[in-house]
C-alpha positions, 0 to 999 in steps of 0.5 A: 849532137847525139848520133843515131846508131844504125846498121850499114844499110840504114846509113846507106839509105839515109845518104840516098834519101838526102841525095834525092833531096839534093838532086831530085829523085830521078837524078839520084836514082841512077847512083850507086851508094855503097854501104859505109865501112867501120873505121876508128872514130875520127875527131868528131866521133864518127865511126864510119867512112864511105868510099863513094868516089868511084860511082859519083861522076858529075855528082861528087859535090852532092854525094860528098854533102850527103855523106858528110851530113850523114856522118854528123848524124849517124854512127855505125852500130856494133 
């Protein structure tokens, strides 16, 4: 699959939108999702990571799923 290129803010919004779909808009609204940070491309070709664990609380599984899905669809633009 070809990844879309996006700014850090676009990727963060994509993760937030997916979380709203997974948890419901009201539940997701209170979560602070950080912007992704550039890193060396992994084996799948993704060139960013996101340190969300400090803000996930009881929603770690949903946040992990949203981030993993975004990593499969997006790459951070130069």
